[in-house]
FINU-108116 format. One line per field, with one value per atom (N, C-alpha, C): residue in one letter; x negated, y negated, z; residue number from 1. Coordinates in steps of 0.1 Angstrom, whole numbers. Atoms other than C-alpha are relative to their C-alpha. Last residue first. Layout:
BEGIN
res: (A:...)
px: (X:...)
py: (Y:...)
pz: (Z:...)
n: (NUM:...)
END
This chain:
BEGIN
res: (K:K:K:L:L:L:E:E:E:R:R:R:T:T:T:E:E:E:I:I:I:R:R:R:I:I:I:R:R:R:E:E:E:Q:Q:Q:A:A:A:E:E:E:R:R:R:V:V:V:T:T:T:Y:Y:Y:D:D:D:A:A:A:P:P:P:V:V:V:Q:Q:Q:F:F:F:L:L:L:S:S:S:A:A:A:A:A:A:P:P:P:E:E:E:S:S:S:R:R:R:S:S:S:L:L:L:N:N:N:T:T:T:L:L:L:R:R:R:Y:Y:Y:S:S:S:T:T:T:E:E:E:G:G:G:M:M:M:Q:Q:Q:P:P:P:D:D:D:K:K:K:T:T:T:T:T:T:M:M:M:R:R:R:V:V:V:L:L:L:V:V:V:Q:Q:Q:L:L:L:E:E:E:P:P:P:S:S:S:T:T:T:W:W:W:R:R:R:E:E:E:S:S:S:V:V:V:T:T:T:T:T:T:L:L:L:A:A:A:R:R:R:D:D:D:N:N:N:G:G:G:I:I:I:A:A:A:G:G:G:A:A:A:A:A:A:L:L:L:T:T:T:H:H:H:T:T:T:S:S:S:R:R:R:K:K:K:G:G:G:E:E:E:V:V:V:K:K:K:I:I:I:G:G:G:E:E:E:M:M:M:T:T:T:Q:Q:Q:T:T:T:G:G:G:L:L:L:T:T:T:E:E:E:E:E:E:K:K:K:A:A:A:D:D:D:P:P:P:G:G:G:G:G:G:S:S:S:M:M:M:I:I:I:S:S:S:H:H:H:V:V:V:M:M:M)
px: (15:-426:-8:8:-391:-14:12:-371:-8:12:-336:-13:12:-303:-12:11:-269:-12:13:-237:-11:11:-204:-12:13:-172:-11:11:-139:-13:12:-110:-10:-2:-75:-12:9:-81:4:12:-51:-8:0:-27:-13:11:-17:0:-2:9:-14:13:12:3:3:44:-13:-10:55:-2:-10:22:10:3:4:12:-10:9:-4:5:-21:10:13:-16:-6:-1:21:-14:0:14:1:-13:5:-1:-3:-27:14:0:-25:3:-13:-33:-1:1:-68:12:-13:-68:-3:1:-99:13:-12:-92:0:-13:-127:11:-10:-163:13:-11:-187:10:-9:-221:11:-9:-244:9:-9:-274:9:-10:-293:9:-12:-323:8:-11:-348:13:3:-382:12:5:-373:-3:14:-352:-5:5:-320:-15:15:-302:-3:4:-265:-16:15:-248:-3:5:-212:-15:-12:-191:-4:5:-218:13:2:-201:-5:12:-202:-2:-2:-165:-13:-12:-168:1:4:-203:11:-10:-191:-5:-6:-220:10:-10:-231:7:-9:-264:10:-9:-283:10:-11:-314:9:-9:-340:12:-12:-370:9:-7:-399:14:-14:-425:7:-6:-457:14:-6:-473:6:8:-495:5:-8:-483:-8:3:-508:9:-3:-493:-2:-2:-506:2:10:-520:2:5:-498:-12:9:-485:-4:13:-455:-8:8:-428:-12:13:-400:-8:8:-370:-13:14:-343:-7:7:-311:-14:15:-288:-5:8:-250:-15:12:-226:-9:13:-190:-12:11:-155:-13:7:-128:-12:-8:-101:-7:-9:-120:8:-1:-147:10:-11:-146:0:-11:-179:11:-11:-207:10:-12:-242:11:-10:-267:12:-13:-297:9:-8:-329:14:-14:-355:7:-7:-390:15:-14:-415:7:-8:-448:15:-2:-465:7:12:-460:3:2:-429:-12:5:-431:-2:12:-429:-6:-3:-404:-12:6:-414:5:12:-390:-5:9:-363:-12:12:-334:-7)
py: (-3:537:-1:-5:521:2:7:519:6:-9:532:-9:6:514:9:-5:530:-8:5:514:5:-2:531:-4:0:519:1:7:529:1:-8:539:-8:-14:527:9:-5:493:15:-7:483:5:-15:459:5:-5:422:16:-12:405:5:-5:370:13:-12:362:7:-10:336:13:-1:318:11:-12:314:0:-11:278:12:-9:254:12:-4:233:11:-10:232:6:-13:211:12:-7:182:13:-7:164:8:-14:139:7:-6:104:14:-4:89:7:0:87:5:-5:75:0:-6:68:8:7:58:9:-8:66:-7:7:46:10:-10:56:-7:4:34:12:-11:37:-4:1:9:12:8:15:-1:-8:44:-8:-11:27:8:4:-8:12:-5:7:-4:7:-9:4:0:14:-6:5:10:-1:1:29:-5:6:29:-1:6:48:-7:11:72:-5:-3:93:-13:-5:96:4:-12:90:7:-8:66:13:-6:52:10:1:45:8:-12:40:-4:4:12:13:-11:18:-5:4:-8:12:-9:3:-6:4:-20:9:-7:-8:-5:1:-32:8:-5:-24:0:-6:-45:5:10:-50:7:13:-31:-11:12:3:-12:4:32:-11:-12:48:-3:-11:23:13:-10:-1:13:-2:-30:9:11:-25:3:-7:-2:-11:6:-22:8:-6:-7:-5:5:-25:6:-5:-9:-6:2:-27:4:1:-15:-2:1:-19:-1:7:-8:1:-5:1:-9:8:-4:7:-5:14:-9:0:2:5:-11:11:2:-6:-12:11:-9:-34:4:5:-51:10:-8:-48:-7:2:-62:10:9:-62:-3:-3:-47:-11:12:-51:5:-2:-24:-11:7:-30:4:-5:-9:-9:6:-24:4:14:-19:-6:8:19:-15:6:38:-9:-10:62:-6:-7:35:9:-14:13:8:-10:-23:14:-6:-46:10:-6:-71:6:-6:-82:7)
pz: (-3:-214:-12:11:-216:4:2:-184:-11:-3:-187:-3:5:-184:4:-7:-182:-6:7:-190:8:-9:-182:-8:8:-197:10:-6:-181:-8:-3:-201:6:4:-206:4:11:-188:-2:-5:-167:-12:2:-184:7:-5:-174:-2:-8:-195:5:-4:-210:9:7:-229:4:-3:-204:-6:11:-206:3:8:-172:-10:-1:-160:-9:-11:-155:2:3:-187:10:9:-180:-5:-8:-150:-10:0:-173:7:12:-163:1:-2:-135:-13:-5:-146:2:-14:-148:6:-7:-186:14:-13:-205:7:-3:-241:13:3:-248:4:-5:-236:-2:-7:-258:4:-5:-272:8:-11:-293:3:-3:-315:11:-11:-331:1:2:-354:13:2:-350:-3:9:-353:-3:13:-341:-9:1:-312:-15:12:-300:-1:1:-276:-13:12:-265:0:2:-239:-13:12:-226:1:7:-201:-13:8:-186:-8:15:-160:-7:4:-122:-14:8:-117:-4:-6:-88:-8:-11:-98:6:-10:-133:12:-6:-156:11:-9:-181:6:-4:-198:10:-10:-219:3:-2:-238:11:-11:-253:1:0:-273:11:-12:-281:-2:3:-307:14:-11:-306:-4:-9:-340:12:2:-364:9:4:-352:-1:14:-352:-5:8:-320:-15:-9:-294:-8:1:-321:9:14:-311:0:5:-276:-14:4:-270:-6:11:-252:-2:0:-230:-13:11:-219:0:0:-197:-13:13:-191:2:-1:-162:-15:11:-158:3:-3:-132:-11:4:-141:4:-4:-126:-5:-12:-146:3:-12:-170:12:1:-202:12:14:-191:0:2:-159:-14:9:-150:0:2:-124:-10:-7:-123:-3:7:-150:7:-4:-131:-6:-5:-151:4:-2:-157:7:-10:-172:1:-2:-190:11:11:-203:0:-2:-169:-11:1:-170:0:13:-178:-1:9:-148:-15:-4:-122:-11:-2:-140:3:9:-135:3:-5:-119:-9:10:-129:8:-6:-106:-11)
n: (115:115:115:114:114:114:113:113:113:112:112:112:111:111:111:110:110:110:109:109:109:108:108:108:107:107:107:106:106:106:105:105:105:104:104:104:103:103:103:102:102:102:101:101:101:100:100:100:99:99:99:98:98:98:97:97:97:96:96:96:95:95:95:94:94:94:93:93:93:92:92:92:91:91:91:90:90:90:89:89:89:88:88:88:87:87:87:86:86:86:85:85:85:84:84:84:83:83:83:82:82:82:81:81:81:80:80:80:79:79:79:78:78:78:77:77:77:76:76:76:75:75:75:74:74:74:73:73:73:72:72:72:71:71:71:70:70:70:69:69:69:68:68:68:67:67:67:66:66:66:65:65:65:64:64:64:63:63:63:62:62:62:61:61:61:60:60:60:59:59:59:58:58:58:57:57:57:56:56:56:55:55:55:54:54:54:53:53:53:52:52:52:51:51:51:50:50:50:49:49:49:48:48:48:47:47:47:46:46:46:45:45:45:44:44:44:43:43:43:42:42:42:41:41:41:40:40:40:39:39:39:38:38:38:37:37:37:36:36:36:35:35:35:34:34:34:33:33:33:32:32:32:31:31:31:30:30:30:29:29:29:28:28:28:27:27:27:26:26:26:25:25:25:24:24:24:23:23:23:22:22:22:21:21:21:20:20:20:19:19:19:18:18:18:17:17:17:16:16:16:15:15:15:14:14:14:13:13:13:12:12:12:11:11:11:10:10:10:9:9:9:8:8:8:7:7:7:6:6:6:5:5:5:4:4:4:3:3:3:2:2:2:1:1:1)
END
């Protein structure tokens, strides 16, 4: 499915890429294409930027993104080493040598309006 992106104008399009499994989780993909017409920013030819985003609806995180921009080159992001197992219980235990102490003195803070 391809349609114009409302805020991007007539030279912006978004395409649904369907679903895949990446890093062991189900992701949904979208491809955005934006073209700047020749002369729009002093460019002598049309400049087309393509960005693909793969997100997990379940985890609500971006799993992979790639952007190809003739001005900035190619950039990519990828979430790796995703673990869905329970974290170690020791991460949530108070250390054995931890102690609670009452404050020795109270601190008083006063504020005054400057004239």
